[in-house]
N, C-alpha and C positions, 0 to 999 in steps of 0.2 A: 504493500500500500504506500503510495506517495502522497504525503500531506500537501494541502494547499495553505501556504502562509500568505496572509494579506497584510500589507503595510505600505505606507506612502513611499513613493519613489524619491530618489535624490538625496536621501539622508539615511543614516544608520538608525537613529531614533530608538524607541523602545523595542522595535522589532529585532534589533541586533542581539538583545539578550536571548531571544528565542533562537535566532539563527546560530549563534555560537554553540548552544547546547546540541542542536541538531547536527551541526558540523562535527562536533567532538564525538558524538555517538555514531556518526556515519549513517544517519537516518535520512532517507531521500525525501525531498520536498521541492515544491515549485514556488518560486517567489512571484506570486500572481500579478501584482500591480506592476512589477518591473517587466513582466512579459506583456501585459495588456493595457497598462496605464492607470492613472489615478481615477479617471472617469469610470473605469470598470470596477474599481474598488468601491466607489460611491454607489454604483448601481447594485453591486452585490450586497452591500449593507442595507440598502433600501428594500431589497427583496426579502430580507429577513425581518420578521416581526416578532413581537412577544419576547422570547428569550434570545433574540439576536444580539450581536455585540453593540455596545454603546459607541465604541471607537476601536480602531486597530491598535495594536496587532491582534489578530485572531487566527486560529488554525481551523481548517475544515477537514474532516474525514467522512467521506460519504455525505450523509444528510445531517451530520452532527458538526456543530461549530462551538468553539470555546474561546473566550477572550480573557484579557487581563494577564500580564506577564507571569506573575507568581502562580496564578491558577493554571495557565497553560503549562508551565514548567513542572508543576506538581503532577499534573495529568500525564505528561510525556515521560517523566522520570519513572512513574509507576509502570508504564507500558514498556519502557525500553531499558530499564535497569540502571539509571544513573541517579537514583535516590539512595536512601539509607537501607531499604529492604525490610524495615520493621516500622510499625506505626509511630513509636515514640521518637525514633531518629528522624523519620520523615517529617513529623510535625515540627521538630526543631529546625530542620532545613527550611521548611516553609516559613517559619517564623523569621529566620535570617533573610530569606528571599523577600519577604514583605518589608523588612527593614531597609533592604537595598532599594526597594520601590519607593519608600519614604524619602531616602536621600536623593534619588533621581528627581523626585518631584521638587525637592528643595533646590537642586541644581538649576532646574528650569526656572524656578521662581527668582533666582538671583538676577537673571537678565530680563525677566518679565514679572516684576514684583507687584505691579498694579493690575494688569489684565493681559491675558494671552492674546486678546484681539487688538492690542496696541503694538505698534512697532517699538523696537528697542529704543530708538532715538526719541520717542515720545515719552519715555519713562526713565531716561538715562540717569538723571540725578537720584531718583529713588533706587535705581539699580546699584549705583556706586555706594550708597549707604548700606543697602542690603548686603552687598558683596563683602564689606568689611566684617559684618557680623557672621556671615557664612564662613569666611576664611578663618576668623579668629576663634569662633565658638563651635560652629556646627561641624566643620570638617574634622577637627580633632575628636569631638564627641562621638561621631559615627565611626571613625577609623579606629579609635580605642576599642569600641565594641567589637568590631570585626577582628581586630588583632587578638583580642581575648578569646574569641570563638575559635580562631585558627590555632590557639595554644592548647586547646582541650586534648587533642590527639597529636601524636608526633607526625608532622606534616609530610609533604608540603600542603596537602589538601585539608579541608575541614574534617573529613572523615579519616585522615591519615594518608594512606597510599592509594586510595580510590577517589577519583574525581566525582563530583556531583554537580548539579545545576547551580548550586551556590558558588562553586569555584569559577565556572565560566562567567557568571554574573559579576563576581568580584574582579575578574580580569577586565571586563568591559568597564566597570566602574573606575578602576585604577587608570586604565587607558584614557578614559574620558576626562577624569580630573587632571591628569598630567597634561592633557591638551588644553583644557580650559584655564587651569591655574598652575602653570609650570613653575613660577617662582615660589608660590606657597607650598606646592608639593615637594619641591626640591629641599626646601627648608625643613619640612616635616619628615622627610624620608628616613632619617636614622631612627625615628620612633617606631617604624612599622616594618621591621625585617620580614615578618611572616606574611604580610600582605604583598610585599615585593616577591617573596619566594613563590607564593601561589600564582602570582601574575606570570612569573617566568615559567613555572611548571605547566600552566595551561597553554602558554604560547607554543610549546613544543609538542603538545599532543598531536598525533598524526593528522587528524581531521582538521584541527584548528590551524596548524602550521600551513597546511595546503590551502585552506580558506584565506588566511592572511596574505598569502603570496599570490592570490588570484585577483582578477579585476572585479570579482563579486564583492570584495570587501571595500566598500566606499570609504573615502577619507572623511574625517571629521570636518565639519564646515559650520558656517555661522547661520545655517537654517535649522540645525538640529538642536538636541537638548544640550550637549556640551559645546559651548561656544567660547572662543578665545577673544575677549575684548581686553586689550592691555590695561585699560584704565580700571578694570575690575580685579586685577591680579596684583599681589604684592607678597613679599616674603613675610 
């Protein structure tokens, strides 16, 4: 079975968290909007009522669709074996995945602190103030939490020597933060050796390494979640 992954074209966005897990696991999928365009994505969403997705990313298998990154990854990990394998461990992984989702939302709010419907330039002053608090308070608070979780087992992964969906998501989170806030992340780097170790370990997984070397891995850009505006970054 080849899954259909629906997400906007032109950006990595939240869809990248799903892509990385699928690539690491070697699970076949079609990136539907990249094949058919954003209009096809909008039409597909309109065709689904009731329990259909509120927004992409979402995955389709036959007549079934499921949305929300943490929800998708929990479902896929159970089907394809990149979870914990028991309920207690899986719930802890989902908890970490939801915390990653929280941080991703805060990253987006740095450059869009007033409204997602306004351009960055229309809320730049508020973004500069918000970015200071995010750099000084929120980045360390989140990364301390992830570093502690990575210390429960002897790594490099959260579960030890077995990768999970949390690890591929931590990879993407670290890559995105390094792009958006290079000065701040460089200054903080010595505090998070385990986070850097998991980032390096995920990067060399066969499926991920091949994906990163392909043209299917889009570059970060200033239309996505992780955006680099020099005025928002400082050590």
